C-alpha positions as CSV (number, residue, x, y, z in Angstrom):
1,R,51.5,-64.9,65.2
2,F,52.3,-65.2,61.5
3,Q,52.4,-69.0,61.7
4,R,49.2,-69.1,63.8
5,L,47.2,-67.0,61.3
6,C,48.4,-69.1,58.4
7,L,47.3,-72.2,60.2
8,F,43.9,-70.7,61.1
9,A,43.5,-69.8,57.4
10,G,44.0,-73.4,56.4
11,L,47.3,-72.9,54.5
12,D,49.4,-76.0,54.1
13,A,52.7,-75.7,56.1
14,A,54.7,-75.9,52.8
15,R,53.0,-72.7,51.6
16,Y,54.3,-70.3,54.3
17,A,57.6,-69.8,56.1
18,V,59.3,-67.5,58.7
19,G,62.4,-66.4,56.9
20,S,65.6,-64.7,58.2
21,G,66.0,-62.3,61.2
22,T,65.1,-62.6,64.8
23,S,61.6,-61.3,65.9
24,T,61.8,-59.6,69.3
25,S,58.3,-58.0,69.3
26,T,55.2,-59.6,70.9
27,M,51.6,-59.0,69.9
28,G,48.5,-58.5,72.0
29,S,44.9,-58.8,70.9
30,Q,44.3,-58.6,67.2
31,P,40.7,-58.2,66.0
32,L,40.2,-60.2,62.9
33,A,36.5,-59.7,62.0
34,G,36.2,-58.4,58.4
35,K,39.9,-58.6,57.7
36,S,41.5,-60.6,54.9
37,L,44.4,-62.9,55.7
38,T,46.7,-60.5,53.9
39,S,45.6,-57.6,56.0
40,A,46.0,-59.5,59.2
41,L,49.5,-60.7,58.3
42,Q,50.5,-57.2,57.3
43,E,49.7,-56.1,60.8
44,V,52.1,-58.7,62.1
45,A,54.8,-57.3,59.8
46,D,54.0,-53.7,60.9
47,V,54.6,-54.5,64.5
48,E,58.3,-54.5,63.9
49,S,58.7,-53.1,60.4
50,G,59.3,-56.6,58.9
51,S,58.8,-57.8,55.3
52,L,55.8,-59.8,54.1
53,Y,56.0,-61.1,50.6
54,V,55.6,-64.1,48.3
55,A,59.0,-65.6,47.5
56,P,59.9,-66.7,43.9
57,S,59.2,-70.2,45.1
58,G,55.6,-69.2,45.7
59,V,56.0,-69.5,49.5
60,L,54.4,-66.7,51.7
61,T,57.3,-65.4,53.7
62,Y,57.8,-63.2,56.7
63,N,61.2,-61.7,57.6
64,A,61.9,-59.7,60.7
65,R,63.5,-56.3,60.3
66,S,66.7,-57.5,61.8
67,N,67.2,-59.5,58.6
68,R,68.6,-56.3,57.1
69,Y,71.0,-55.4,60.0
70,N,74.6,-55.2,58.8
71,K,73.7,-57.3,55.8
72,S,76.4,-57.9,53.1
73,S,75.8,-57.4,49.4
74,T,75.3,-60.8,47.7
75,L,75.8,-59.7,44.1
76,T,77.6,-56.9,42.2
77,I,76.0,-55.8,39.0
78,A,78.0,-53.9,36.4
79,P,76.3,-51.2,34.2
80,Q,76.5,-53.3,31.0
81,S,73.9,-55.6,32.6
82,L,71.4,-52.8,33.3
83,D,68.8,-51.5,30.8
84,R,68.5,-47.7,30.3
85,D,65.4,-47.5,32.5
86,I,67.3,-47.1,35.8
87,S,67.2,-43.8,37.6
88,F,68.0,-42.7,41.2
89,V,66.0,-40.5,43.5
90,T,67.0,-38.8,46.7
91,N,64.3,-36.8,48.4
92,D,62.4,-36.6,51.6
93,A,59.5,-38.8,50.5
94,Y,60.3,-41.4,53.1
95,V,61.7,-39.2,55.8
96,I,60.2,-39.7,59.3
97,N,61.5,-37.4,62.1
98,K,58.5,-37.3,64.4
99,A,56.7,-40.6,65.1
100,E,53.8,-41.8,67.2
101,V,52.8,-45.4,67.6
102,S,49.6,-46.5,69.3
103,A,49.8,-50.0,70.9
104,G,46.9,-52.4,71.2
105,T,46.9,-51.7,74.9
106,G,46.1,-48.0,74.4
107,D,49.7,-47.0,75.3
108,V,51.4,-44.5,72.9
109,G,55.1,-44.5,72.0
110,R,56.7,-41.4,70.6
111,S,60.1,-40.4,69.2
112,S,61.6,-37.6,67.3
113,S,64.9,-36.6,65.6
114,S,65.8,-33.0,66.3
115,T,68.6,-32.9,63.8
116,S,66.3,-34.2,61.0
117,I,63.6,-31.7,62.0
118,T,66.1,-28.9,61.8
119,D,67.2,-30.0,58.3
120,Y,63.9,-30.9,56.7
121,G,61.1,-29.6,58.9
122,V,58.6,-31.8,60.8
123,I,57.7,-34.9,58.8
124,R,55.3,-37.0,60.9
125,R,54.2,-40.6,60.8
126,S,51.6,-42.1,63.1
127,A,50.1,-45.6,63.2
128,S,48.2,-48.1,65.3
129,V,49.8,-51.5,65.6
130,P,48.8,-54.5,67.8
131,C,51.9,-54.7,69.9
132,D,51.2,-55.3,73.6
133,T,53.5,-53.0,75.6
134,A,54.3,-49.3,75.7
135,A,58.0,-50.2,75.4
136,Q,57.4,-51.9,72.1
137,A,55.4,-49.0,70.7
138,T,58.2,-46.6,71.7
139,N,60.8,-49.0,70.2
140,L,59.0,-49.0,66.9
141,A,58.7,-45.2,66.9
142,Q,62.4,-44.9,67.7
143,W,63.3,-47.3,64.8
144,W,61.3,-45.1,62.4
145,T,63.1,-41.9,63.4
146,Y,66.5,-43.6,63.4
147,R,66.1,-45.5,60.1
148,Y,64.3,-42.7,58.2
149,A,65.7,-39.5,59.7
150,D,67.5,-38.7,56.5
151,P,66.7,-39.1,52.8
152,G,68.2,-42.2,51.2
153,T,69.1,-42.9,47.6
154,R,66.7,-45.3,46.0
155,A,65.9,-46.7,42.5
156,R,62.2,-47.1,42.0
157,S,62.8,-49.9,39.5
158,F,65.3,-51.1,37.0
159,T,65.8,-54.0,34.6
160,I,68.7,-56.4,34.7
161,N,69.4,-58.1,31.3
162,A,71.2,-61.4,31.7
163,T,70.9,-62.4,28.1
164,T,73.2,-59.8,26.4
165,K,76.7,-60.9,25.5
166,A,78.2,-58.2,27.8
167,A,76.1,-59.3,30.8
168,S,78.1,-59.5,34.0
169,V,75.6,-61.7,35.9
170,T,73.9,-65.0,35.1
171,A,70.2,-66.0,35.2
172,V,71.1,-68.4,38.1
173,Q,72.5,-65.5,40.1
174,L,69.4,-63.4,39.5
175,L,67.1,-66.2,40.4
176,A,68.9,-66.5,43.8
177,L,67.8,-63.0,44.7
178,D,64.8,-62.4,47.0
179,V,63.1,-59.6,48.8
180,D,65.5,-58.1,51.4
181,S,68.6,-59.2,49.4
182,R,71.3,-56.5,49.2
183,I,73.0,-55.8,45.9
184,T,75.7,-53.5,44.6
185,L,75.5,-51.6,41.4
186,S,79.1,-50.7,40.3
187,P,80.9,-49.1,38.7
188,L,78.3,-46.5,37.8
189,P,78.9,-43.5,35.4
190,N,77.7,-40.0,35.9
191,P,75.0,-38.8,36.7
192,A,74.7,-41.6,39.2
193,P,74.9,-40.4,42.9
194,S,78.2,-42.3,43.3
195,S,80.3,-44.8,41.5
196,S,78.9,-47.6,43.7
197,V,75.4,-47.9,45.1
198,Q,74.1,-50.6,47.5
199,L,70.4,-51.3,47.5
200,F,67.9,-53.6,49.2
201,I,65.4,-55.4,47.0
202,D,61.8,-54.6,47.9
203,G,60.2,-56.4,45.0
204,L,61.0,-58.6,42.0
205,S,59.4,-59.6,38.7
206,G,60.8,-61.5,35.8
207,E,60.4,-61.8,32.1
208,I,61.5,-64.6,29.8
209,G,62.1,-64.0,26.1
């Protein structure tokens, strides 16, 4: 569906790509009237919690959520390469322990995590996605309550400086990173949550100079 929508929008084949991971979800009817291409493609990603982004090369890219399964860290970054703007957050902002997904067929999939509900109270998420079976709606709801049952440590943003004399990474290594890359920050001093933290990259920006 991602490729078909890009084709219908008149994008040259070199400007979009299906990246890593295996898509197992299928889609049903997807009304497009009044929607931008970005909104329609985001619905494709929402069907299986995939990633939709523009890669550093300028290519519009879709990754299936399985791209993050058991993924190894590709780069370890020491603290001397990090600017002082880094901070870590661990709270229930992204917790989901009671989920309801409405499929395009009218079927509804539900899932809950009783342990998470006991620990944090009921935190709901509901959504309508254009998947085409009740089983897929249930699978997505189960993924949410599995993946987001507990708070995870995250860094909203941080700066890596590759130009300092003490830098432990090179510009070439940083340019090889992409959305969904997994990196390690280590060894971290107090008050970091632990001496070593692994993070997935959700977005990138760069500055020269």
